[in-house]
DRENTI-351253 format. One record per residue (C-alpha): residue number from 1; residue in one letter; z, x, y. Coordinates in Angstrom, 3 decimals, decimal comma, padded with zeros to 6 digits. Each point is the difference from the previous one (the first is absolute). Example, Ala and Ser with C-alpha at 12.3 -4.5 7.8 and 13.67 -1.06 7.14 Angstrom:
! DRENTI-351253
n  res  Z  X  Y
1  a  007,800  012,300  -004,500
2  s  -000,660  001,370  003,440
This chain:
! DRENTI-351253
n  res  Z  X  Y
1  x  -009,583  033,046  -003,547
2  x  002,710  -002,741  000,075
3  x  001,300  -001,265  -003,126
4  x  000,008  -003,790  -000,509
5  x  002,973  -000,154  -002,673
6  x  002,202  002,747  000,940
7  x  003,984  000,147  000,719
8  x  -000,587  -000,136  003,455
9  x  -002,685  -003,110  -000,230
10  x  002,120  -001,888  -002,138
11  x  002,814  -000,787  001,945
12  x  -001,563  -002,596  002,192
13  x  -001,619  -001,741  -002,960
14  x  003,515  -000,138  -001,660
15  x  001,525  -001,343  003,065
16  x  -002,545  -002,788  000,422
17  x  000,316  -000,985  -003,543
18  x  004,061  000,057  000,143
19  x  -000,392  -002,143  002,941
20  x  -002,428  -002,684  -001,674
21  x  002,346  000,023  -002,835
22  x  003,306  -000,355  002,224
23  x  -002,021  -003,302  001,402
24  x  -000,853  -001,360  -003,352
25  x  004,012  000,300  -000,898
26  x  001,317  -001,322  003,180
27  x  -002,620  -002,456  000,364
28  x  001,343  -002,796  -002,716
29  x  003,263  000,417  001,386
30  x  -000,712  -000,863  003,452
31  x  -002,696  -002,670  -001,279
32  x  002,311  -003,234  000,715
33  x  002,842  001,309  001,893
34  x  -000,268  -002,959  002,070
35  x  000,378  -002,442  -003,045
36  x  002,228  001,753  -001,933
37  x  002,394  002,546  001,863
38  x  002,784  -002,404  001,478
39  x  -002,077  -003,079  -001,060
40  x  -002,461  000,245  003,052
41  x  000,376  -002,988  001,895
42  x  -001,730  -003,274  -000,253
43  x  -003,613  -000,466  000,708
44  x  -000,566  003,685  000,284
45  x  -003,582  -000,291  -001,585
46  x  -000,665  -002,735  002,744
47  x  001,486  002,977  002,388
48  x  -002,105  002,843  -001,205
49  x  -003,340  -001,975  -000,141
50  x  000,269  -001,213  003,668
51  x  000,595  003,390  001,069
52  x  -003,273  001,285  -001,778
53  x  -001,839  -002,913  001,000
54  x  001,150  001,066  003,931
55  x  -000,269  003,987  -000,963
56  x  -004,046  -000,951  -001,203
57  x  -000,746  -002,137  003,007
58  x  001,433  002,853  002,307
59  x  -002,103  002,596  -001,586
60  x  -003,007  -002,348  -000,100
61  x  000,270  -000,801  003,594
62  x  000,300  003,812  000,684
63  x  -003,017  000,807  -001,972
64  x  -001,966  -002,780  001,870
65  x  001,239  001,438  003,356
66  x  -001,074  003,280  -001,053
67  x  -003,365  -001,544  -001,351
68  x  -000,687  -001,723  003,406
69  x  000,626  003,232  002,430
70  x  -002,116  001,905  -002,297
71  x  -002,385  -002,383  000,952
72  x  000,590  -000,486  003,944
73  x  001,191  003,697  000,820
74  x  -002,958  001,557  001,738
75  x  -001,546  002,865  -002,109
76  x  -001,501  002,158  002,581
77  x  002,419  002,662  000,009
78  x  -000,562  002,339  -003,102
79  x  003,891  001,490  000,637
80  x  001,033  -003,646  -001,589
81  x  000,805  000,032  -003,690
82  x  -001,912  -002,886  -000,439
83  x  -003,062  001,287  001,572
84  x  -002,279  000,080  -002,879
85  x  001,550  -002,073  -002,786
86  x  000,969  -003,055  001,919
87  x  -001,961  -002,266  -001,838
88  x  001,420  001,293  -003,556
89  x  003,368  -000,382  001,379
90  x  -000,277  -003,223  001,273
91  x  -001,627  -001,402  -003,436
92  x  003,039  001,520  -002,109
93  x  002,880  -001,267  002,525
94  x  -001,810  -003,354  -000,040
95  x  -000,073  000,125  -003,826
96  x  003,586  000,811  -000,153
97  x  001,165  -002,667  002,418
98  x  -001,858  -002,566  -002,213
99  x  001,829  001,342  -003,199
100  x  003,401  000,076  001,617
101  x  -000,305  -003,379  001,526
102  x  -001,681  -001,748  -003,067
103  x  003,329  001,647  -002,190
104  x  002,625  -001,502  003,060
105  x  -002,036  -003,551  -000,567
106  x  000,459  000,335  -004,039
107  x  003,659  000,982  -000,038
């Protein structure tokens, strides 16, 4: 019978907890590096907003193409990964595409 909280099983949990704590410590130090370290550069918030907008449009476009391909590709070969669940894949990808494009429009 395996033990849930023994010396051998506590090492992964300790490593996970240490990693999470390290992220909490390092995040505030890196949070404003574009604005404070070296003074940043003029218009850096606009630059970041533009980058996020392009990123969300690209991810939304990739999801839209994936949704379109899930519907258009023939579903007659059972060796295809999308043979049985093509409808749910298309719906999920269409929802994600809509979400990312709307986020891009609001940025």
